[in-house]
Structures are given as C-alpha cells and as structure tokens.
N, C-alpha and C positions, 0 to 999 in steps of 0.2 A: 566605722560609722555607727555609733550607738543611738538607739531610740531614746527619747526623753526618759523612759522608764529604766534605761540602763541595758536593754537588750541589744546585742551586737547585730546590726543589720547588714554590714558589709565591710570588707577591708581589702586592701590590695597593696602589694609591694612591687617596686620597680627598681631593678638593679642599675648601677652605673659603674663605669670603669675607674680603676685606679692605675695610674702609670707609675713605673719605677725607672726613672731616667738614670739613676746612679745607685750604687750599693747603699743601702740604708735610707734611701729617699723614697717617699711616696707622695704623689701629686694627684689632685683631683681638680676638675673643672667645675666652677659654680654653675655654668650653663647646663652641665649634665645634671646637677642637682635639680635645677628648675624644670628641666624636661622630665625627669623622673617624678617630680612632685605632680606635674600635670597628668602623667600616665597613671599614677597611683590614685589620684582623686577621681579621674574618669572611671578607673576600674572599680573603685569602691562604690561609686554611684551606680554603675551598671550591675554590680553584684547585689546591691541593696534594693534596686528598683525605686529609689528615691529620686525625686526631681530636684534639680539644682536650686530652684527657688524655695524649696522646703528645708534647705540646710541653714541652720542658725549659726554654726561656728565650725571651724576646722582647727585641729591641734596638730602641731608638727614637733617632732623631737629628733635631736641628733645625738651622736655619741661623744662629741667634743666641742670645745669652743674654738671657732676659727674666725679671724677677721678677714673680710673680703675687701681689698683695696679697689676703689672705683675711681675712674677718671671723671672729668666734668660732665661727660655724656652718660654717666651711670653704667659704664662698660668696665668689666673686670680688667685690671691692668696686667695680670699674670696668673699662671697656674698657682694652686695653693699647695704648700707643703703640709703634709699631715704627720 
C-alpha cells in the first residue's frame, strides 16, 4: 500500500491451498483466492494504519491467466486446473 509519494505504507500476503488430486494436476478454488484477497487487504490496512476511506485504488496481480467459469448465480462451477 504505497503513499501518493511512492513510500510503501503496508503490505500483506495471505496463502491459499493448492490441491493435487491426480499426478501432474494442480487445482485451486477461486473462493480461496477471494478469501485470501480480503485477508491481505485487511492486513495491509492494519500494517499501514490507513483508514479504508482513504484508499484511492487497489492493484492485484496473479502469476497466470485463468478463466473462472461461473453459473447464472455467479458461483464457480468447478475447481480450477493450474
């Protein structure tokens, strides 16, 4: 969480599990990503002592491109192969 001048005020990482149901397979749950994002944002805010209403933007980065298939209710249809 950088200050407008570029000074880092806080950061936080939250791990999530990868399942290996078969040899050479790796699956992750998008719900775990969402939970980890919330934990990471709250941790960065706590470390920085910045109030949520003072945050202008959030940037998120991942290590690969993954399509998340959703049903009509915006619920993930299955685990994701990585």
